[in-house]
C-alpha atoms as an extended CHARMM CRD file, in Angstrom:
* protein
*
       224  EXT
         1         1  MET       CA             26.0250000000       -7.2930000000      -12.8560000000  PROA      1               0.0000000000
         2         2  ALA       CA             22.9250000000       -5.9560000000      -14.6460000000  PROA      2               0.0000000000
         3         3  GLU       CA             22.2580000000       -2.2440000000      -14.5840000000  PROA      3               0.0000000000
         4         4  LYS       CA             20.1570000000       -1.1860000000      -11.6150000000  PROA      4               0.0000000000
         5         5  ILE       CA             16.4950000000       -0.3690000000      -12.2190000000  PROA      5               0.0000000000
         6         6  GLY       CA             15.7070000000        3.3300000000      -11.8410000000  PROA      6               0.0000000000
         7         7  VAL       CA             12.9550000000        4.0900000000       -9.3280000000  PROA      7               0.0000000000
         8         8  VAL       CA             10.6570000000        7.1120000000       -9.0360000000  PROA      8               0.0000000000
         9         9  ILE       CA              9.0540000000        7.6650000000       -5.6290000000  PROA      9               0.0000000000
        10        10  VAL       CA              5.7580000000        9.5590000000       -5.6930000000  PROA      10              0.0000000000
        11        11  GLY       CA              5.1100000000       11.3830000000       -2.4220000000  PROA      11              0.0000000000
        12        12  THR       CA              7.8700000000       12.4680000000       -0.0510000000  PROA      12              0.0000000000
        13        13  GLY       CA              6.2550000000       12.1550000000        3.3680000000  PROA      13              0.0000000000
        14        14  LEU       CA              7.2040000000        9.8100000000        6.2020000000  PROA      14              0.0000000000
        15        15  ILE       CA              6.5130000000        6.5140000000        4.4290000000  PROA      15              0.0000000000
        16        16  ALA       CA              8.5530000000        7.6300000000        1.4120000000  PROA      16              0.0000000000
        17        17  ARG       CA             11.6700000000        7.4810000000        3.5620000000  PROA      17              0.0000000000
        18        18  PHE       CA             11.1060000000        3.7690000000        4.1090000000  PROA      18              0.0000000000
        19        19  HSD       CA             10.8220000000        3.3610000000        0.3280000000  PROA      19              0.0000000000
        20        20  ALA       CA             13.9730000000        5.3880000000       -0.3100000000  PROA      20              0.0000000000
        21        21  ASN       CA             15.9670000000        3.4800000000        2.2720000000  PROA      21              0.0000000000
        22        22  ALA       CA             14.7670000000        0.1680000000        0.8250000000  PROA      22              0.0000000000
        23        23  VAL       CA             15.8800000000        1.2630000000       -2.6490000000  PROA      23              0.0000000000
        24        24  LYS       CA             19.2240000000        2.3790000000       -1.2460000000  PROA      24              0.0000000000
        25        25  ALA       CA             19.7450000000       -1.0070000000        0.4110000000  PROA      25              0.0000000000
        26        26  SER       CA             18.8770000000       -2.9380000000       -2.7510000000  PROA      26              0.0000000000
        27        27  ARG       CA             21.4880000000       -4.3230000000       -5.1220000000  PROA      27              0.0000000000
        28        28  LYS       CA             18.9920000000       -4.1290000000       -8.0000000000  PROA      28              0.0000000000
        29        29  LEU       CA             17.4900000000       -0.6480000000       -7.6350000000  PROA      29              0.0000000000
        30        30  ARG       CA             18.5760000000        2.9760000000       -7.6160000000  PROA      30              0.0000000000
        31        31  LEU       CA             16.5470000000        6.0740000000       -6.8370000000  PROA      31              0.0000000000
        32        32  VAL       CA             16.5210000000        8.4590000000       -9.7920000000  PROA      32              0.0000000000
        33        33  ALA       CA             13.6370000000       10.8460000000       -9.0460000000  PROA      33              0.0000000000
        34        34  CYS       CA             10.9220000000       11.8740000000       -6.6210000000  PROA      34              0.0000000000
        35        35  VAL       CA              7.6710000000       13.7820000000       -7.0950000000  PROA      35              0.0000000000
        36        36  ASP       CA              5.4320000000       15.6130000000       -4.6350000000  PROA      36              0.0000000000
        37        37  ILE       CA              2.6190000000       18.1620000000       -4.9270000000  PROA      37              0.0000000000
        38        38  ASP       CA              4.8290000000       20.3140000000       -2.6830000000  PROA      38              0.0000000000
        39        39  LYS       CA              7.8040000000       21.0160000000       -4.9650000000  PROA      39              0.0000000000
        40        40  GLY       CA              9.8340000000       22.4860000000       -2.1180000000  PROA      40              0.0000000000
        41        41  ARG       CA              9.4660000000       19.3070000000       -0.0970000000  PROA      41              0.0000000000
        42        42  ALA       CA             10.3660000000       17.2120000000       -3.1460000000  PROA      42              0.0000000000
        43        43  ASP       CA             13.5020000000       19.2850000000       -3.6850000000  PROA      43              0.0000000000
        44        44  LYS       CA             14.6050000000       18.7240000000       -0.0680000000  PROA      44              0.0000000000
        45        45  PHE       CA             13.9230000000       14.9880000000       -0.3540000000  PROA      45              0.0000000000
        46        46  ALA       CA             15.8730000000       14.8280000000       -3.6170000000  PROA      46              0.0000000000
        47        47  ALA       CA             18.8460000000       16.6190000000       -2.0810000000  PROA      47              0.0000000000
        48        48  GLU       CA             18.8340000000       14.2600000000        0.8900000000  PROA      48              0.0000000000
        49        49  TYR       CA             18.6280000000       11.0740000000       -1.1560000000  PROA      49              0.0000000000
        50        50  GLY       CA             20.7030000000       12.1130000000       -4.1660000000  PROA      50              0.0000000000
        51        51  CYS       CA             18.0480000000       12.1000000000       -6.8930000000  PROA      51              0.0000000000
        52        52  THR       CA             16.2000000000       14.6750000000       -8.9890000000  PROA      52              0.0000000000
        53        53  ALA       CA             12.7870000000       16.2690000000       -8.4250000000  PROA      53              0.0000000000
        54        54  PRO       CA             11.1570000000       16.8060000000      -11.8590000000  PROA      54              0.0000000000
        55        55  ASP       CA              8.1460000000       19.0640000000      -12.3460000000  PROA      55              0.0000000000
        56        56  GLY       CA              5.2890000000       16.6030000000      -12.2150000000  PROA      56              0.0000000000
        57        57  LEU       CA              4.5790000000       12.9040000000      -12.6620000000  PROA      57              0.0000000000
        58        58  ASP       CA              4.6610000000       12.8130000000      -16.4500000000  PROA      58              0.0000000000
        59        59  ALA       CA              8.0580000000       14.4930000000      -16.5670000000  PROA      59              0.0000000000
        60        60  ALA       CA              9.4440000000       11.9870000000      -14.0860000000  PROA      60              0.0000000000
        61        61  LEU       CA              7.9810000000        8.9470000000      -15.8230000000  PROA      61              0.0000000000
        62        62  ALA       CA              9.1520000000       10.0800000000      -19.2590000000  PROA      62              0.0000000000
        63        63  ARG       CA             12.7870000000        9.6590000000      -18.2110000000  PROA      63              0.0000000000
        64        64  GLU       CA             14.6110000000        6.8890000000      -20.0840000000  PROA      64              0.0000000000
        65        65  ASP       CA             16.2670000000        5.6020000000      -16.8990000000  PROA      65              0.0000000000
        66        66  VAL       CA             12.9880000000        4.9200000000      -15.0660000000  PROA      66              0.0000000000
        67        67  GLY       CA             11.9320000000        1.2860000000      -14.6880000000  PROA      67              0.0000000000
        68        68  MET       CA              9.6230000000        1.3930000000      -11.6790000000  PROA      68              0.0000000000
        69        69  VAL       CA              7.2780000000        3.6820000000       -9.7470000000  PROA      69              0.0000000000
        70        70  SER       CA              6.8480000000        3.4600000000       -5.9810000000  PROA      70              0.0000000000
        71        71  VAL       CA              3.7000000000        5.2290000000       -4.7160000000  PROA      71              0.0000000000
        72        72  ALA       CA              3.9780000000        6.6360000000       -1.1930000000  PROA      72              0.0000000000
        73        73  THR       CA              1.2550000000        9.2830000000       -1.2140000000  PROA      73              0.0000000000
        74        74  PRO       CA             -1.7160000000        9.3210000000        1.1970000000  PROA      74              0.0000000000
        75        75  SER       CA             -4.1390000000        6.4830000000        0.4450000000  PROA      75              0.0000000000
        76        76  GLY       CA             -6.7360000000        8.6990000000       -1.2200000000  PROA      76              0.0000000000
        77        77  ALA       CA             -4.1420000000       10.1070000000       -3.6100000000  PROA      77              0.0000000000
        78        78  HSD       CA             -2.8370000000        6.8520000000       -5.0980000000  PROA      78              0.0000000000
        79        79  ASP       CA             -5.0400000000        6.9850000000       -8.2000000000  PROA      79              0.0000000000
        80        80  GLU       CA             -3.2380000000        9.7140000000      -10.1410000000  PROA      80              0.0000000000
        81        81  ALA       CA              0.1670000000        8.0860000000       -9.7600000000  PROA      81              0.0000000000
        82        82  VAL       CA             -1.0680000000        4.6300000000      -10.7780000000  PROA      82              0.0000000000
        83        83  LEU       CA             -2.9130000000        5.9730000000      -13.8240000000  PROA      83              0.0000000000
        84        84  ALA       CA              0.1870000000        7.9240000000      -14.8570000000  PROA      84              0.0000000000
        85        85  ALA       CA              2.3080000000        4.7850000000      -14.5150000000  PROA      85              0.0000000000
        86        86  ALA       CA             -0.1890000000        2.9210000000      -16.6920000000  PROA      86              0.0000000000
        87        87  ARG       CA             -0.0240000000        5.6290000000      -19.3620000000  PROA      87              0.0000000000
        88        88  HSD       CA              3.7660000000        5.3930000000      -19.4340000000  PROA      88              0.0000000000
        89        89  ARG       CA              3.7400000000        1.5920000000      -19.0350000000  PROA      89              0.0000000000
        90        90  VAL       CA              6.0640000000        1.7390000000      -16.0420000000  PROA      90              0.0000000000
        91        91  PRO       CA              5.6470000000       -1.0420000000      -13.4190000000  PROA      91              0.0000000000
        92        92  VAL       CA              4.1050000000        0.3960000000      -10.2640000000  PROA      92              0.0000000000
        93        93  LEU       CA              4.1600000000       -0.6910000000       -6.6160000000  PROA      93              0.0000000000
        94        94  VAL       CA              1.6180000000        0.9860000000       -4.3270000000  PROA      94              0.0000000000
        95        95  GLU       CA              1.3870000000        1.4150000000       -0.5680000000  PROA      95              0.0000000000
        96        96  LYS       CA             -1.6460000000       -0.3460000000        0.8670000000  PROA      96              0.0000000000
        97        97  PRO       CA             -4.5030000000        0.0580000000        0.2600000000  PROA      97              0.0000000000
        98        98  LEU       CA             -4.3820000000        0.1860000000       -3.5270000000  PROA      98              0.0000000000
        99        99  ALA       CA             -7.2290000000        2.7390000000       -3.4060000000  PROA      99              0.0000000000
       100       100  ILE       CA             -9.8830000000        3.6950000000       -0.8850000000  PROA      100             0.0000000000
       101       101  THR       CA            -12.9360000000        2.2020000000       -2.6370000000  PROA      101             0.0000000000
       102       102  SER       CA            -13.4180000000       -1.0380000000       -4.5420000000  PROA      102             0.0000000000
       103       103  GLU       CA            -14.6200000000        0.9370000000       -7.5820000000  PROA      103             0.0000000000
       104       104  ARG       CA            -11.4150000000        2.9520000000       -7.6720000000  PROA      104             0.0000000000
       105       105  CYS       CA             -9.3640000000       -0.2070000000       -7.1990000000  PROA      105             0.0000000000
       106       106  ASP       CA            -11.1240000000       -1.7590000000      -10.1910000000  PROA      106             0.0000000000
       107       107  LYS       CA            -10.3700000000        1.3140000000      -12.3020000000  PROA      107             0.0000000000
       108       108  LEU       CA             -6.6630000000        1.1970000000      -11.4940000000  PROA      108             0.0000000000
       109       109  ILE       CA             -6.4370000000       -2.5400000000      -12.0940000000  PROA      109             0.0000000000
       110       110  ALA       CA             -8.2140000000       -2.1520000000      -15.4520000000  PROA      110             0.0000000000
       111       111  ALA       CA             -5.9640000000        0.7180000000      -16.5570000000  PROA      111             0.0000000000
       112       112  CYS       CA             -2.8230000000       -1.2790000000      -15.8320000000  PROA      112             0.0000000000
       113       113  ALA       CA             -4.2220000000       -4.4440000000      -17.4190000000  PROA      113             0.0000000000
       114       114  GLU       CA             -5.1450000000       -2.5290000000      -20.5770000000  PROA      114             0.0000000000
       115       115  THR       CA             -1.5860000000       -1.2500000000      -21.0310000000  PROA      115             0.0000000000
       116       116  GLY       CA              0.1520000000       -4.3880000000      -19.7530000000  PROA      116             0.0000000000
       117       117  THR       CA              1.6220000000       -2.5010000000      -16.7960000000  PROA      117             0.0000000000
       118       118  PRO       CA              2.6090000000       -4.6270000000      -13.7630000000  PROA      118             0.0000000000
       119       119  LEU       CA              0.7630000000       -3.4230000000      -10.6530000000  PROA      119             0.0000000000
       120       120  GLY       CA              1.3850000000       -4.4860000000       -7.0710000000  PROA      120             0.0000000000
       121       121  GLY       CA              0.4830000000       -3.5090000000       -3.5230000000  PROA      121             0.0000000000
       122       122  ILE       CA              2.8010000000       -3.2990000000       -0.5330000000  PROA      122             0.0000000000
       123       123  PHE       CA              1.8280000000       -5.8330000000        2.1430000000  PROA      123             0.0000000000
       124       124  GLN       CA              5.1510000000       -6.2750000000        3.8690000000  PROA      124             0.0000000000
       125       125  THR       CA              3.8980000000       -8.6630000000        6.5630000000  PROA      125             0.0000000000
       126       126  ARG       CA              3.5930000000      -11.2880000000        3.8030000000  PROA      126             0.0000000000
       127       127  PHE       CA              7.3800000000      -11.5550000000        4.1520000000  PROA      127             0.0000000000
       128       128  SER       CA              7.4450000000      -12.0400000000        7.9240000000  PROA      128             0.0000000000
       129       129  ALA       CA              8.6000000000      -15.2850000000        9.5260000000  PROA      129             0.0000000000
       130       130  ASP       CA              5.1860000000      -15.7020000000       11.1870000000  PROA      130             0.0000000000
       131       131  PHE       CA              3.3420000000      -15.5150000000        7.8680000000  PROA      131             0.0000000000
       132       132  GLU       CA              5.7600000000      -17.9040000000        6.1700000000  PROA      132             0.0000000000
       133       133  LYS       CA              5.2450000000      -20.3880000000        9.0020000000  PROA      133             0.0000000000
       134       134  ALA       CA              1.4540000000      -20.0850000000        8.7810000000  PROA      134             0.0000000000
       135       135  LYS       CA              1.4980000000      -20.4120000000        4.9940000000  PROA      135             0.0000000000
       136       136  ALA       CA              3.6320000000      -23.5440000000        5.1590000000  PROA      136             0.0000000000
       137       137  ALA       CA              1.3650000000      -25.1240000000        7.7790000000  PROA      137             0.0000000000
       138       138  VAL       CA             -1.7780000000      -24.4520000000        5.7380000000  PROA      138             0.0000000000
       139       139  SER       CA             -0.3010000000      -25.4200000000        2.3590000000  PROA      139             0.0000000000
       140       140  SER       CA              1.1920000000      -28.6900000000        3.6050000000  PROA      140             0.0000000000
       141       141  GLY       CA             -2.0650000000      -29.9080000000        5.1120000000  PROA      141             0.0000000000
       142       142  GLU       CA             -0.3670000000      -30.1930000000        8.4870000000  PROA      142             0.0000000000
       143       143  LEU       CA             -3.3920000000      -28.5670000000       10.1590000000  PROA      143             0.0000000000
       144       144  GLY       CA             -5.9260000000      -30.9010000000        8.5690000000  PROA      144             0.0000000000
       145       145  ARG       CA             -9.3150000000      -29.4560000000        7.6560000000  PROA      145             0.0000000000
       146       146  ILE       CA             -9.4890000000      -25.8700000000        8.8680000000  PROA      146             0.0000000000
       147       147  THR       CA            -12.9210000000      -25.0400000000       10.2670000000  PROA      147             0.0000000000
       148       148  PHE       CA            -12.1680000000      -21.7920000000       12.0680000000  PROA      148             0.0000000000
       149       149  ALA       CA             -9.6660000000      -18.9490000000       11.8260000000  PROA      149             0.0000000000
       150       150  ARG       CA             -9.4250000000      -15.9160000000       14.0710000000  PROA      150             0.0000000000
       151       151  ILE       CA             -7.4460000000      -12.6920000000       13.8920000000  PROA      151             0.0000000000
       152       152  ASP       CA             -7.0550000000       -9.9770000000       16.4960000000  PROA      152             0.0000000000
       153       153  VAL       CA             -5.3560000000       -6.6590000000       15.7650000000  PROA      153             0.0000000000
       154       154  PRO       CA             -5.0300000000       -4.7470000000       19.0570000000  PROA      154             0.0000000000
       155       155  TRP       CA             -2.6580000000       -2.1410000000       17.5980000000  PROA      155             0.0000000000
       156       156  TRP       CA             -2.9760000000        1.2750000000       19.1940000000  PROA      156             0.0000000000
       157       157  ARG       CA             -2.5150000000        4.7680000000       17.7550000000  PROA      157             0.0000000000
       158       158  GLU       CA             -2.2680000000        7.9010000000       19.8630000000  PROA      158             0.0000000000
       159       159  ASP       CA             -4.7350000000       10.7130000000       19.1660000000  PROA      159             0.0000000000
       160       160  SER       CA             -1.8970000000       12.6900000000       17.5640000000  PROA      160             0.0000000000
       161       161  TYR       CA             -1.7500000000       10.1440000000       14.7440000000  PROA      161             0.0000000000
       162       162  TYR       CA             -5.2100000000       11.2700000000       13.6040000000  PROA      162             0.0000000000
       163       163  ALA       CA             -5.5240000000       14.8680000000       14.8100000000  PROA      163             0.0000000000
       164       164  GLY       CA             -4.9670000000       17.3690000000       12.0050000000  PROA      164             0.0000000000
       165       165  THR       CA             -3.8120000000       14.7230000000        9.5110000000  PROA      165             0.0000000000
       166       166  TRP       CA             -5.3210000000       12.7690000000        6.6220000000  PROA      166             0.0000000000
       167       167  HSD       CA             -5.3400000000        9.6090000000        8.7190000000  PROA      167             0.0000000000
       168       168  GLY       CA             -8.8050000000        8.3860000000        9.6430000000  PROA      168             0.0000000000
       169       169  THR       CA            -10.5780000000       10.6550000000        7.1460000000  PROA      169             0.0000000000
       170       170  LYS       CA            -13.1270000000        9.4200000000        4.6020000000  PROA      170             0.0000000000
       171       171  LYS       CA            -11.6550000000       11.4860000000        1.7820000000  PROA      171             0.0000000000
       172       172  MET       CA             -7.9900000000       10.5270000000        2.0770000000  PROA      172             0.0000000000
       173       173  ASP       CA             -7.8570000000        7.3510000000        4.2040000000  PROA      173             0.0000000000
       174       174  GLY       CA            -11.1530000000        5.7810000000        3.1980000000  PROA      174             0.0000000000
       175       175  GLY       CA            -11.6510000000        4.5250000000        6.7470000000  PROA      175             0.0000000000
       176       176  GLY       CA             -9.7510000000        4.1030000000        9.9730000000  PROA      176             0.0000000000
       177       177  ALA       CA             -8.3500000000        1.1590000000       11.9060000000  PROA      177             0.0000000000
       178       178  LEU       CA             -9.6260000000       -1.4440000000        9.4500000000  PROA      178             0.0000000000
       179       179  ILE       CA             -8.2550000000       -0.1000000000        6.1610000000  PROA      179             0.0000000000
       180       180  ASN       CA             -5.1160000000        1.4000000000        7.6900000000  PROA      180             0.0000000000
       181       181  GLN       CA             -3.8590000000       -1.0960000000       10.2770000000  PROA      181             0.0000000000
       182       182  ALA       CA             -5.9640000000       -4.2870000000       10.2720000000  PROA      182             0.0000000000
       183       183  ILE       CA             -5.6980000000       -4.5210000000        6.4750000000  PROA      183             0.0000000000
       184       184  HSD       CA             -2.5150000000       -6.5520000000        6.9840000000  PROA      184             0.0000000000
       185       185  MET       CA             -4.3410000000       -9.2960000000        8.8630000000  PROA      185             0.0000000000
       186       186  VAL       CA             -7.2260000000       -9.1710000000        6.3970000000  PROA      186             0.0000000000
       187       187  ASP       CA             -4.5630000000       -9.8040000000        3.7440000000  PROA      187             0.0000000000
       188       188  TRP       CA             -3.4310000000      -12.8760000000        5.6860000000  PROA      188             0.0000000000
       189       189  LEU       CA             -6.9790000000      -14.2480000000        5.7310000000  PROA      189             0.0000000000
       190       190  VAL       CA             -7.4080000000      -13.6790000000        2.0080000000  PROA      190             0.0000000000
       191       191  GLU       CA             -4.1940000000      -15.5540000000        1.2650000000  PROA      191             0.0000000000
       192       192  LEU       CA             -4.4890000000      -18.3930000000        3.7690000000  PROA      192             0.0000000000
       193       193  MET       CA             -8.2140000000      -19.1660000000        3.6740000000  PROA      193             0.0000000000
       194       194  PRO       CA            -10.7090000000      -20.0990000000        0.9190000000  PROA      194             0.0000000000
       195       195  PRO       CA            -12.6410000000      -17.3250000000       -0.8530000000  PROA      195             0.0000000000
       196       196  ILE       CA            -15.0350000000      -15.2740000000        1.2840000000  PROA      196             0.0000000000
       197       197  VAL       CA            -18.7600000000      -15.6890000000        0.6110000000  PROA      197             0.0000000000
       198       198  ASP       CA            -20.3570000000      -13.6130000000        3.3770000000  PROA      198             0.0000000000
       199       199  VAL       CA            -19.4490000000      -10.9180000000        5.8940000000  PROA      199             0.0000000000
       200       200  LYS       CA            -21.3350000000       -9.4980000000        8.8740000000  PROA      200             0.0000000000
       201       201  ALA       CA            -19.6690000000       -6.5810000000       10.6090000000  PROA      201             0.0000000000
       202       202  PHE       CA            -19.9180000000       -3.6600000000       12.9940000000  PROA      202             0.0000000000
       203       203  THR       CA            -17.7330000000       -0.5820000000       13.2640000000  PROA      203             0.0000000000
       204       204  ALA       CA            -17.6000000000        2.1920000000       15.8420000000  PROA      204             0.0000000000
       205       205  THR       CA            -15.5910000000        5.2270000000       16.8970000000  PROA      205             0.0000000000
       206       206  LEU       CA            -15.0260000000        4.7000000000       20.5930000000  PROA      206             0.0000000000
       207       207  ALA       CA            -11.7190000000        6.1760000000       21.7100000000  PROA      207             0.0000000000
       208       208  HSD       CA            -10.3250000000        8.7080000000       19.2260000000  PROA      208             0.0000000000
       209       209  PRO       CA            -11.4020000000       12.1220000000       17.8880000000  PROA      209             0.0000000000
       210       210  MET       CA            -11.5920000000       10.9510000000       14.2860000000  PROA      210             0.0000000000
       211       211  GLU       CA            -14.0620000000       10.8470000000       11.4020000000  PROA      211             0.0000000000
       212       212  THR       CA            -13.9850000000        7.0900000000       10.7550000000  PROA      212             0.0000000000
       213       213  GLU       CA            -13.8640000000        3.9270000000       12.8480000000  PROA      213             0.0000000000
       214       214  ASP       CA            -11.2700000000        3.0740000000       15.4610000000  PROA      214             0.0000000000
       215       215  THR       CA            -12.9290000000       -0.2730000000       16.2560000000  PROA      215             0.0000000000
       216       216  ALA       CA            -14.2540000000       -2.9890000000       13.9640000000  PROA      216             0.0000000000
       217       217  ALA       CA            -15.5430000000       -6.5300000000       14.4470000000  PROA      217             0.0000000000
       218       218  ALA       CA            -16.5840000000       -9.0070000000       11.7720000000  PROA      218             0.0000000000
       219       219  VAL       CA            -17.6990000000      -12.5800000000       11.2630000000  PROA      219             0.0000000000
       220       220  ILE       CA            -16.6970000000      -14.0330000000        7.9010000000  PROA      220             0.0000000000
       221       221  ARG       CA            -17.9440000000      -17.1740000000        6.1630000000  PROA      221             0.0000000000
       222       222  PHE       CA            -15.5500000000      -18.9120000000        3.7620000000  PROA      222             0.0000000000
       223       223  GLU       CA            -16.4250000000      -21.3170000000        0.9470000000  PROA      223             0.0000000000
       224       224  ASP       CA            -15.8110000000      -24.4990000000        2.9230000000  PROA      224             0.0000000000
């Protein structure tokens, strides 16, 4: 069996545990290091998951046994990790969204393209049975000519999810319910439907004490 690919996880908050457990369950990967702006938290994470906690991103990515970076920082802090991965030419997988503005997304994509560094985003619902079924139905032509598609995302978050955290802030989340939760269904539309040519939308903050939107509605026109 081929040697397992060494993984560095950047960020050691809640979502990083899902990354670490996924690496642990994989037959192809092994966790070799973790990095966090809070060194104490990184040290605790490293002790729990049996890896090291180097001083900083560059030190972690300079290791000879590193073959992949997994970015699990808050959305507004993805940029530094992706740019570091590009400098070191280490393939990088990033929690959604890739970045919190289209301009920043373009910068990260360009940096990785320039150095030939593979870059991907985590959209795990692409691997669900429901998506696979929808994809097969669309691709096979079983549905005929599609003239209308609708998505509803009635997912709910308690106030505690936003209060005192980076969630729902412009600086670190880039938005609220749309970029954080509904992004998965937007991803479905982008994959299953023709390219988008026009969007009309409204957003509002109706039920949570948060800086950005907790409600969004849009009408989208596709090419055909």
